[in-house]
N, C-alpha and C positions, 0 to 999 in steps of 0.2 A: 909338297912332296919331292921336291929336287932335292935327292940325296946323293952323296959322291959314291964313286963306284965301290970303295972299302965298305961302306955301310951296306949297300945291297949285296956285296959279296958274303958280308958276315951272316946278314939274314938268310940267303940263300944256302949257305953253309950249314946252317941250323935246320933245315927242312930235310925231310925224308923223301926224296922224289919217289915216285911210283914207276912200275914198268907199264908199258903198253903193247899189248901184241893182238891187234884185230885188224879189221877190215874198216876203212873210212872211205868217203865219197866225195868226189867233186862234181859239180855242174858247172861247165865252162863253156861260153859261148863258141860255136863252131868256128867263126871267123877268127878268134883268137887262137885256135889249135891249127888254123890253116897259114898262120904267118910264117910257120918253119915247117921244113921238109927234111926229115920226118918231124910230125909233131912233137913239140916239147911239152910233154905231158905234166912234168915237174918244173914248169916255167916260173922264173922267180923275176918279178918286175922291178923289184927294189924300191917300189912307190911306197909311201908312208900308208899303213893300215893300222887296225886297233891295237895290235900288239908289236908292231915294228916301226921305229922311225925310218925315215928315207935312206936308201943306201942298205939295208940289212935285208940279205937274201933269204926268204923264207917261202913256204907253201901252206896255204891254210886248207883244212878238209874238214867235212862234217860227219856226224857219227852216222848218217844214214840220208838216203835220197830224199827224205821229206825235209830235213833240216837244210841239205844242199840247196833245194827249191827255195827254201824261205831266206836263206842267205843271198842268193842270187835276186830274189824280187826285191831286195833293199836297193838293187841298183837298177833304176828304172830306163837306163839307157839300153839294157839288153832286151828290153820288153818284146821285141818282135824277130828276135834272132833265133835261129835253130841252137838248141842247147844238147851238148855231149855230157852225158853222165858216165864216168868211169869209177872203178873201185881202185883203192890203194891199200896193199897190204903193208902195215906198219909193224914193226918190231923194234921197240926201243927202250932201253933199260933205265933211262933217267929222265923222267917227265915230270915238271911242276904241276902240281894239280890244283888249279884254282877253283875246283868245284869243292874244295875242303876247307870247312870252316877254320880248321886248326891251322892250316897253311895260310890263310888270309889274316889271322890273328898275328902269327908270327911275323909275316910281311908289314903288318900294321897297315892294311888294306881294307877299306870297307867294301861290302859286296856290291852296294850300290857304284861304287867307282867302276866296277867291270862293264856298267851298262851306260857310262856317261858318253855324251857325244863328242867323241875324241877328234873329230874333224875340226871343231871351233876352237881348240885349245893348241897352245903353242906346243906345249907336250903335254900329254895326258898320263894318267897314274899307269895305264896298261901299256903305253910304249915305253915307260921308263923300265916297267918290269921286263918288257920284252927286250930292250936294249941290254940290260943286267944279264937277262938268261943268254942271249946271243953270244955275250963276251964270257960267260962262264965256261970254265974247263971241262965240266963233267954233265951239265944238263943240256939236253938237245932239243927240248919242245915244251910247250904250255898247253895243258887241257884247260878248257874255260867254258863256261856257259854261254850259250849262243843268244845274243841280244835279239837276232832277227827271228828266233823261235819263240822268244818271250813275246816279242812284238805280234808273233802270230798267233799267240795263246796257248803255247804248249813248251816243256822243258826239253832242252836237248844240249849236247855238248859238241863243241868243236876243238880241233888241235892245230896249233901252228908248229911248224917244224923248221928250226933254223939250219939251213944246208950247211954251212960252216961248222957246226956243232955235231953233225953226224959222226960218230966213232965206227971203227972196223966191226964192233960187236952188233951194232945197229943196222937195220935196213929198212928202206922205203922203197916199196916195190909197185910198179903200176901193172895191176892183173891184164893180161892179154889172153887171146883165144888158146894158146898154147901154153906149155910150161915154162917158157922163156917169158920174163917179164918185158914189157915195152919198154920201160925205163926204169931205173934205179938210183938210189942213192946209197952208200957209196958205190 
């Protein structure tokens, strides 16, 4: 699955991205939000994760609270921590949709690869796709099936948004109690 950047660019250019305009949810340990004042709601650790290799700044969000809880439950170290749930209003014009079978076929990715244990691999298929999207000039995010929801026995989706790929016509806003967002990209 190790493909060069030109091959990934060609495959990504042949896909029709979707627009996403909806509310997504994050469940974050309270202690993580307290590390910065004011809280950095859209914090990007740049640590490797399912769809990003080390050094790629992105934020992961779930389609709803149930999915956010399932994702958090996969990380046992937060088991006894207070959790903060918050909503993020997302408006993105160009998102790679890995829930679509035609997209997977065009990328030459098997659905089973989306659920592989990425942590045990030097570079997983999902991280390679994420790296390609993060460097693509016009795609800003990936919508993908939730492995945590699958493990918990239900179907759901997540989105990973690449900070450096957000364009002026896109927006990612943390919903606050007033009309003004608590934080936003761009």
